PAKOLLUM-213968 format. One record per residue (C-alpha): x, y, z. Coordinates in steps of 0.25 Angstrom, whole numbers, plus 5000, padded with zeros to 4 digits. Layout:
<nodes>
NODE_X_Y_Z
...
</nodes>
This chain:
<nodes>
NODE_5595_5814_5102
NODE_5597_5806_5114
NODE_5590_5794_5121
NODE_5587_5794_5136
NODE_5590_5781_5141
NODE_5580_5777_5152
NODE_5578_5762_5151
NODE_5569_5762_5138
NODE_5568_5747_5136
NODE_5570_5743_5121
NODE_5575_5757_5117
NODE_5588_5760_5125
NODE_5596_5751_5135
NODE_5590_5750_5148
NODE_5604_5752_5154
NODE_5602_5767_5151
NODE_5591_5768_5162
NODE_5585_5780_5169
NODE_5592_5783_5182
NODE_5584_5784_5195
NODE_5585_5799_5194
NODE_5579_5799_5180
NODE_5592_5802_5172
NODE_5595_5795_5159
NODE_5607_5792_5151
NODE_5605_5796_5137
NODE_5611_5791_5124
NODE_5611_5798_5110
NODE_5605_5793_5098
NODE_5610_5779_5092
NODE_5620_5780_5082
NODE_5625_5767_5074
NODE_5638_5762_5079
NODE_5649_5753_5074
NODE_5664_5752_5079
NODE_5668_5756_5065
NODE_5662_5770_5067
NODE_5672_5773_5079
NODE_5684_5770_5069
NODE_5677_5778_5058
NODE_5675_5790_5068
NODE_5690_5789_5072
NODE_5695_5788_5057
NODE_5686_5801_5054
NODE_5692_5808_5065
NODE_5706_5805_5061
NODE_5703_5810_5047
NODE_5700_5824_5052
NODE_5709_5834_5061
NODE_5707_5831_5075
NODE_5696_5839_5082
NODE_5697_5840_5098
NODE_5684_5837_5104
NODE_5675_5850_5107
NODE_5678_5856_5121
NODE_5663_5858_5125
NODE_5664_5853_5139
NODE_5657_5863_5148
NODE_5665_5871_5159
NODE_5657_5863_5170
NODE_5663_5850_5165
NODE_5677_5855_5161
NODE_5679_5862_5175
NODE_5676_5849_5183
NODE_5688_5847_5192
NODE_5693_5833_5197
NODE_5684_5832_5209
NODE_5672_5837_5202
NODE_5673_5828_5191
NODE_5675_5816_5200
NODE_5661_5820_5207
NODE_5654_5817_5194
NODE_5649_5803_5193
NODE_5641_5795_5182
NODE_5629_5789_5187
NODE_5629_5774_5188
NODE_5614_5773_5185
NODE_5616_5780_5172
NODE_5627_5770_5167
NODE_5625_5765_5153
NODE_5620_5751_5152
NODE_5617_5751_5167
NODE_5608_5740_5171
NODE_5609_5733_5157
NODE_5617_5721_5163
NODE_5628_5724_5153
NODE_5643_5722_5156
NODE_5645_5737_5157
NODE_5639_5750_5160
NODE_5645_5764_5156
NODE_5646_5776_5164
NODE_5651_5790_5159
NODE_5661_5800_5163
NODE_5658_5815_5164
NODE_5666_5825_5158
NODE_5675_5834_5167
NODE_5688_5837_5173
NODE_5699_5831_5164
NODE_5689_5824_5156
NODE_5684_5835_5147
NODE_5683_5829_5133
NODE_5669_5823_5131
NODE_5668_5809_5124
NODE_5655_5803_5118
NODE_5651_5789_5123
NODE_5642_5781_5115
NODE_5634_5768_5119
NODE_5633_5758_5108
NODE_5622_5748_5107
NODE_5615_5740_5096
NODE_5624_5747_5085
NODE_5621_5761_5090
NODE_5629_5771_5098
NODE_5623_5782_5107
NODE_5631_5792_5114
NODE_5629_5794_5129
NODE_5623_5808_5132
NODE_5629_5815_5144
NODE_5620_5821_5154
NODE_5623_5826_5169
NODE_5612_5816_5173
NODE_5622_5805_5171
NODE_5631_5809_5182
NODE_5631_5812_5197
NODE_5638_5826_5200
NODE_5644_5827_5214
NODE_5644_5839_5222
NODE_5657_5844_5217
NODE_5652_5845_5202
NODE_5648_5859_5198
NODE_5634_5858_5192
NODE_5627_5857_5183
NODE_5634_5849_5172
NODE_5631_5852_5157
NODE_5619_5844_5152
NODE_5623_5843_5138
NODE_5629_5830_5132
NODE_5644_5834_5134
NODE_5649_5819_5134
NODE_5657_5811_5144
NODE_5672_5810_5147
NODE_5671_5795_5146
NODE_5664_5782_5152
NODE_5666_5770_5161
NODE_5662_5755_5160
NODE_5656_5748_5172
NODE_5653_5733_5173
NODE_5653_5721_5183
NODE_5669_5721_5184
NODE_5671_5717_5199
NODE_5657_5711_5202
NODE_5644_5708_5195
NODE_5635_5718_5203
NODE_5643_5730_5200
NODE_5648_5738_5188
NODE_5662_5742_5190
NODE_5669_5752_5182
NODE_5679_5745_5173
NODE_5683_5755_5162
NODE_5684_5770_5159
NODE_5686_5778_5146
NODE_5688_5792_5150
NODE_5698_5803_5146
NODE_5705_5804_5132
NODE_5708_5790_5128
NODE_5709_5784_5142
NODE_5702_5772_5147
NODE_5704_5762_5159
NODE_5698_5750_5165
NODE_5699_5740_5177
NODE_5698_5725_5179
NODE_5691_5718_5190
NODE_5696_5724_5204
NODE_5704_5735_5198
NODE_5704_5750_5199
NODE_5707_5760_5189
NODE_5721_5763_5186
NODE_5728_5765_5173
NODE_5721_5769_5160
NODE_5722_5765_5145
NODE_5722_5775_5134
NODE_5717_5774_5120
NODE_5728_5781_5114
NODE_5740_5790_5118
NODE_5748_5799_5110
NODE_5762_5806_5113
NODE_5761_5801_5127
NODE_5772_5809_5135
NODE_5778_5815_5123
NODE_5783_5829_5123
NODE_5773_5834_5113
NODE_5762_5831_5122
NODE_5752_5819_5123
NODE_5740_5818_5114
NODE_5727_5812_5121
NODE_5718_5805_5111
NODE_5704_5804_5117
NODE_5692_5795_5115
NODE_5681_5804_5110
NODE_5669_5794_5109
NODE_5665_5780_5114
NODE_5656_5770_5110
NODE_5652_5759_5121
NODE_5646_5747_5116
NODE_5634_5741_5124
NODE_5639_5727_5129
NODE_5631_5714_5128
NODE_5626_5708_5141
NODE_5637_5699_5146
NODE_5648_5705_5137
NODE_5662_5705_5143
NODE_5666_5718_5135
NODE_5662_5732_5132
NODE_5666_5739_5119
NODE_5669_5754_5118
NODE_5673_5761_5106
NODE_5680_5775_5106
NODE_5684_5786_5097
NODE_5697_5792_5100
NODE_5703_5806_5094
NODE_5715_5815_5096
NODE_5723_5824_5087
NODE_5732_5813_5082
NODE_5722_5802_5080
NODE_5708_5796_5082
NODE_5705_5782_5085
NODE_5694_5772_5087
NODE_5694_5762_5099
NODE_5686_5749_5103
NODE_5688_5745_5118
NODE_5683_5731_5121
NODE_5682_5731_5137
NODE_5681_5718_5145
NODE_5680_5721_5160
NODE_5685_5710_5169
NODE_5696_5705_5178
NODE_5705_5712_5168
NODE_5697_5722_5160
NODE_5702_5721_5146
NODE_5700_5732_5135
NODE_5703_5728_5120
NODE_5706_5741_5113
NODE_5705_5742_5097
NODE_5710_5756_5093
NODE_5711_5762_5079
NODE_5718_5775_5078
NODE_5717_5785_5066
NODE_5729_5795_5067
NODE_5728_5809_5062
NODE_5743_5810_5062
NODE_5755_5801_5063
NODE_5756_5797_5078
NODE_5769_5792_5083
NODE_5768_5793_5098
NODE_5755_5785_5100
NODE_5752_5777_5113
NODE_5743_5764_5111
NODE_5736_5756_5122
NODE_5741_5768_5131
NODE_5740_5765_5147
NODE_5741_5776_5157
NODE_5744_5774_5172
NODE_5750_5779_5184
NODE_5763_5776_5192
NODE_5766_5786_5204
NODE_5775_5777_5212
NODE_5779_5763_5216
NODE_5789_5756_5226
NODE_5801_5759_5217
NODE_5798_5774_5214
NODE_5792_5782_5225
NODE_5803_5791_5228
NODE_5798_5804_5233
NODE_5783_5800_5234
NODE_5777_5801_5248
NODE_5765_5791_5247
NODE_5761_5780_5257
NODE_5758_5771_5246
NODE_5769_5761_5240
NODE_5765_5763_5226
NODE_5755_5771_5217
NODE_5752_5767_5202
NODE_5742_5762_5193
NODE_5753_5754_5186
NODE_5767_5749_5190
NODE_5773_5744_5177
NODE_5773_5743_5162
NODE_5772_5728_5157
NODE_5776_5725_5142
NODE_5775_5712_5135
NODE_5782_5716_5123
NODE_5783_5710_5109
NODE_5796_5702_5112
NODE_5789_5695_5124
NODE_5795_5702_5135
NODE_5788_5707_5147
NODE_5793_5720_5152
NODE_5789_5726_5166
NODE_5792_5741_5167
NODE_5789_5747_5181
NODE_5783_5760_5181
NODE_5788_5773_5187
NODE_5785_5787_5190
NODE_5797_5794_5184
NODE_5804_5807_5187
NODE_5802_5811_5172
NODE_5793_5807_5160
NODE_5798_5793_5156
NODE_5794_5786_5143
NODE_5798_5771_5140
NODE_5797_5764_5127
NODE_5797_5748_5127
NODE_5799_5746_5112
NODE_5791_5733_5107
NODE_5786_5726_5095
NODE_5773_5718_5095
NODE_5769_5722_5110
NODE_5762_5711_5117
NODE_5756_5719_5129
NODE_5760_5730_5139
NODE_5753_5737_5151
NODE_5754_5745_5163
NODE_5753_5736_5175
NODE_5750_5737_5190
NODE_5757_5725_5196
NODE_5757_5728_5211
NODE_5743_5723_5215
NODE_5745_5723_5230
NODE_5738_5734_5238
NODE_5750_5735_5247
NODE_5758_5740_5235
NODE_5750_5753_5234
NODE_5742_5755_5248
NODE_5732_5763_5242
NODE_5718_5760_5246
NODE_5711_5770_5236
NODE_5719_5768_5223
NODE_5721_5753_5224
NODE_5733_5753_5214
NODE_5734_5738_5216
NODE_5721_5737_5208
NODE_5725_5746_5197
NODE_5725_5738_5184
NODE_5736_5734_5175
NODE_5733_5737_5160
NODE_5739_5728_5149
NODE_5739_5731_5134
NODE_5739_5720_5124
NODE_5740_5724_5109
NODE_5731_5716_5100
NODE_5739_5714_5087
NODE_5753_5719_5083
NODE_5757_5733_5088
NODE_5770_5732_5081
NODE_5782_5740_5086
NODE_5782_5751_5096
NODE_5784_5753_5111
NODE_5777_5752_5124
NODE_5779_5766_5130
NODE_5779_5769_5145
NODE_5777_5783_5150
NODE_5780_5787_5164
NODE_5776_5801_5169
NODE_5781_5807_5182
NODE_5769_5809_5192
NODE_5768_5814_5206
NODE_5754_5808_5208
NODE_5746_5796_5206
NODE_5735_5804_5199
NODE_5743_5805_5187
NODE_5744_5794_5176
NODE_5759_5794_5173
NODE_5761_5781_5166
NODE_5758_5778_5151
NODE_5761_5766_5143
NODE_5757_5763_5128
NODE_5761_5757_5115
NODE_5768_5766_5105
NODE_5769_5760_5091
NODE_5782_5762_5084
NODE_5775_5767_5071
NODE_5767_5780_5072
NODE_5752_5779_5069
NODE_5750_5785_5055
NODE_5740_5796_5052
NODE_5728_5791_5043
NODE_5731_5776_5047
NODE_5723_5768_5056
NODE_5730_5761_5068
NODE_5723_5750_5075
NODE_5728_5745_5089
NODE_5721_5734_5097
NODE_5725_5730_5111
NODE_5719_5725_5124
NODE_5720_5732_5138
NODE_5719_5724_5150
NODE_5716_5730_5164
NODE_5721_5720_5173
NODE_5728_5716_5186
NODE_5738_5706_5179
NODE_5742_5706_5165
NODE_5734_5696_5156
NODE_5747_5691_5149
NODE_5756_5682_5156
NODE_5771_5683_5154
NODE_5775_5671_5162
NODE_5787_5680_5168
NODE_5791_5685_5181
NODE_5785_5699_5183
NODE_5791_5711_5189
NODE_5784_5715_5202
NODE_5793_5725_5208
NODE_5803_5736_5205
NODE_5811_5743_5216
NODE_5822_5753_5214
NODE_5831_5759_5224
NODE_5844_5767_5227
NODE_5857_5763_5233
NODE_5850_5760_5247
NODE_5843_5748_5240
NODE_5857_5742_5237
NODE_5863_5744_5251
NODE_5868_5758_5248
NODE_5881_5753_5241
NODE_5878_5758_5227
NODE_5880_5771_5220
NODE_5870_5782_5223
NODE_5863_5781_5210
NODE_5861_5766_5210
NODE_5847_5760_5208
NODE_5844_5747_5214
NODE_5833_5740_5207
NODE_5824_5728_5211
NODE_5814_5721_5203
NODE_5805_5710_5207
NODE_5801_5698_5198
NODE_5789_5689_5202
NODE_5782_5677_5196
NODE_5784_5669_5182
NODE_5796_5660_5181
NODE_5801_5665_5195
NODE_5790_5657_5202
NODE_5797_5644_5197
NODE_5811_5648_5201
NODE_5817_5643_5214
NODE_5820_5655_5223
NODE_5835_5652_5223
NODE_5836_5653_5208
NODE_5837_5666_5202
NODE_5834_5671_5188
NODE_5844_5680_5182
NODE_5840_5695_5181
NODE_5842_5702_5168
NODE_5845_5716_5171
NODE_5849_5727_5161
NODE_5850_5742_5160
NODE_5851_5752_5149
NODE_5861_5761_5157
NODE_5868_5762_5170
NODE_5874_5750_5177
NODE_5867_5738_5182
NODE_5871_5733_5196
NODE_5870_5718_5198
NODE_5859_5714_5208
NODE_5852_5702_5213
NODE_5840_5693_5210
NODE_5833_5687_5222
NODE_5821_5679_5225
NODE_5810_5688_5232
NODE_5802_5680_5242
NODE_5792_5691_5243
NODE_5787_5689_5229
NODE_5793_5676_5225
NODE_5800_5682_5213
NODE_5814_5688_5211
NODE_5820_5701_5214
NODE_5830_5708_5205
NODE_5839_5719_5210
NODE_5850_5727_5203
NODE_5857_5740_5203
NODE_5857_5751_5193
NODE_5868_5762_5192
NODE_5863_5773_5183
NODE_5877_5778_5180
NODE_5871_5791_5175
NODE_5860_5786_5167
NODE_5847_5792_5169
NODE_5838_5782_5163
NODE_5840_5767_5163
NODE_5831_5756_5157
NODE_5832_5743_5166
NODE_5828_5728_5163
NODE_5827_5716_5172
NODE_5822_5702_5169
NODE_5824_5688_5175
NODE_5831_5678_5167
NODE_5831_5663_5169
NODE_5839_5653_5160
NODE_5840_5664_5149
NODE_5825_5667_5150
NODE_5818_5679_5155
NODE_5808_5675_5166
NODE_5803_5689_5170
NODE_5797_5702_5164
NODE_5808_5712_5161
NODE_5808_5723_5171
NODE_5811_5736_5164
NODE_5813_5749_5170
NODE_5819_5763_5168
NODE_5827_5769_5178
NODE_5828_5784_5178
NODE_5836_5793_5187
</nodes>
């Protein structure tokens, strides 16, 4: 049984108002809800063999192509909590195109949960969409949250949950870029990746004036089930606290926690063979790690010639994230994509995550439409079947990292051939230039130079220079690398003064 929500005062929330056309958004019968029920559902799923969700999506929906799917839009006048003066509204996503697995979305209010009933009346179907759409309750592919993010008189979209375990968010004055994932398994492994998926959501109705929205989610996959609680706080930086409990069906060794997925097509240091008027195209330009030893590592991203996997071993990690440091429009020159406004995403473990590694996966791509960068935490010990595993962490979608290192930051990486060294070097020599800005450098006289600390895992380093950079106010380090037959060389560079490190550690993998 379902209830039609048409503004019945005292019976259903007024936000579920009847539209001008007479359409209504309907909810199912109320069912008692407590967060512990999500954990119980996940535990029960894990006790039984995995069952894939039923494939009952109609051909009309399954066969929608990209353009047809984009021509389907949720009607804003049907948004959940619309007109209620609450801190958020909820809009639904239609099934179709690559989003073929339905999820059930429930609204929680007064200790009861009611599932949102699909109806074609909730959507505007453009001229590209073949009609009619099936009238039955087929579910949705996800949902998005809207609220007064950038101004008080308009509800901007600030978070999306759609597709497998993907979700993303933006802070004030940002546009969507990289995504987070609830869980990744066997990423970039030869046996193939497994994509756990959220099957059901429970969205708690917030109090008027509340600064956060709580979403619960049930995850399932052949290897594990899981329960999630997301506490979402939109603002200048949008912060999502994640509380996850996993219930493995099997021992899982190649697990990815706090997984981030981004795109790096090209930048100033690696645009060879790319014919594009734009100087750079990427959602993120580097991986930043604050490790358990207190080091701050900066790893510029690349679009590699072949799949590349890097592991940064650590114990008690403090934070890591994929950053978009270049914030000037001139660095991108894209009036539509606005890469300078894409958020960085910073992960802060809450509690001790023990031993493991921050993993970075870089996948070759020939287009900006493909996400080709993945970063995540991989625990050293496998997750054991039959044992609950709990992880809590904070995600911050931001322009600047919320933590302060107090160190000089890496702001540029440039790599060239012999011509960059006046043509007097062997043909395979690489000339590498790294810019450092800020931190202790601001207090050092321009004529005084810190000492570059440069190392390489192979090949031969060629002594270089360090100079004051009047364009940035920082220092520029330049040095050469003769591979001497090596095909992969790990490089490190940092600035030292009086025996103390005063900069981030620039780390880079050169490949032939």
